[in-house]
N, C-alpha and C positions, 0 to 999 in steps of 0.2 A: 116360516123363516128361519125356526129353531130348529127343524130339521135338517134345512141347508147349512147351518154352524157345526150340526152335529155331524157332517157329514167330511166337512175340511176338517175338524177335532180330529175324526178317526184318521182320514187321509194325512196329516200332520203327524199323528204319534206312528202310525206306520214307517212314515219315511224317517222319522229320527229313529224306529227302532233297529229301521233295515241297515240307517248310515250308519250307527252305534255300532251294530253287530261287525258291519267290514270293518270299521276303525279298530275294534278289538283286536281282531283276525291281523291286519295290517301291523308286521315286524317292524320296530322298528332300532332294536337296539340287536347286537349281538357282540358276546364274548368269545374269544378263542383262548388257545393254549397250543402251544408250538414246543419242539426239541430238535435242534441240530447240534452237532459235533464238525470242529473242521482244524486247522491249525493257524488259524489267522491272528490270532491276539497275544497268545505266549510269549513273551520278550524273548523267552531264550528258544523258540522257535522248536521246542522237544517235546513237550506232553499236547495231547489232544486238547482242545477246546471243548466243554460241553454248556451250550446254553439252555434255559428254559425260559421261554416267551412269553407274554399274554400279553392280552390285548382288549379295549372295550372301542367299538364302532356305534357309531351314530346315524343313521341316513336320512340324507338331504331327503334324496327321491327314492325310487323300489331298489335301485339299483347303483345309487352311490353313496358312499358316506364315508366321513372321517375318522378318522381313528387315533389310539393314544396310547402307548406300549407301556409296560415295564419290562426287563430280563434283568437275570442273574446269571452270572457265567462263572466256570471253575477251570481254571488252564494251571495245572500242574500246583502249584503252591499259591498263586493268583486267584482273589477271588474280586470280581467286577459287578457292578449294579450300573442300570441303565435305563431311561427312559428315551421316548418318542411319538411322532406326532406325523400323522400321515395323512392320505385317502387309497380307497378302495372301489372299482368300479368291476358289478357283475356286470356279464354280458346279457343275461337274464333274469326274470325272477325263477329261483330254482322251486320244485316241489317233489315231492318225494320220489327216487328213484332217478329223477336229473341228474346228469352231470355236467355243469357251469363251470366255464372260466370266465377268469376276472385278471384282472392286474391291478397289479399294488405299489404302492410310492410311500416314503418314508424316512424323516430328519434323526437320528438317533444320537444321542448324550451320553454318554457314560464316564464314571472313574473306580479307581479300587486299586488293589496291587497287595503287600504283601506287608511286613515287619520293614523292611527295609528299600518298599520300590513303590513308589506313586504313579498310578496309571490313568491317563485322560484321554479320552476319543470322541471323536465326532464322525459320521458316518451317512453316507444317502446312497439309499437302497432301493431299489427298481427292478420290478421283475413281474411274475404270471404264477398262475396254479389253476387248480380248478378243484371246484367243490361236487361231491358226492355223495347227494341227498339221503341219508337214512329214513331220516322221519321228514315230515313238513317241516321244521323247525332245526333240524341236526344234520352236520355234515361232516364228515371227515375230509379233510382239504387238503393238498399237498401243492407247493411251492417251490418253486426256483427264482431264487432271488441275487441278482449282481448287487454287489456293496462296495464302496470305497470312499475312502475316509483317511481321516490324519488323527496319529495316536503320539502323545508326549509321553515319556518317561523319564521320572528324575530317580536316580539310585542313590542313596543315604551310605557313605561309609565312614568307618573310623576318620579318618581324614577330607571328610566336603561331601558335596555332593556332585554330582554329573549330570546334565540333563542330552538327551535327545528326541529326534521329533522324526517318525516314518510316515511313509505314505501308504496303506493298506487297500489292500482290495483282497474280495472273496467270491466265491459262483456259492452259493447257499441252498441245500435242498432240503425242504424241512416238511414233517409230516405233522398233523394236530388237528383238535376237534373242534368244531364252530357251534355255538348255539346260540338260536336268533328269539327274543322275546318281543 
């Protein structure tokens, strides 16, 4: 009987070791950093807009994740900051050397301006892209995203202030890096 219990104990230890090793290798999180430029938000429409975008994702399954993001935008004399929440779906699980397509969607909120102007915006972004896995956990990512939204601008003058609201849309081509852990 003791011999039989030892076999079960050894089998249980081996099963636990194998499953915990597989769990340790399963990547449940990812961080990404992207940069893009366009003329979308600058109220005067004169200066190009440059945005640095970072996100954190948590995988619900091997290929479906929820994301949270922050971004900082510089457009002429204006500076904007924003946050977003969204999701990402990979069409397959990537390995080193793989080219893996994905789709993304995100709801974004932001505010900013300069000394005389306040800007508030809300955007809905959706699109797709692909990850080129350079290691098992790191990839170079390209995305093409269509973004629609609303922007409110309040400009303060020596005689008061005036408000304007505009609908915005943009096609954004981004390039960035992603690390899974």
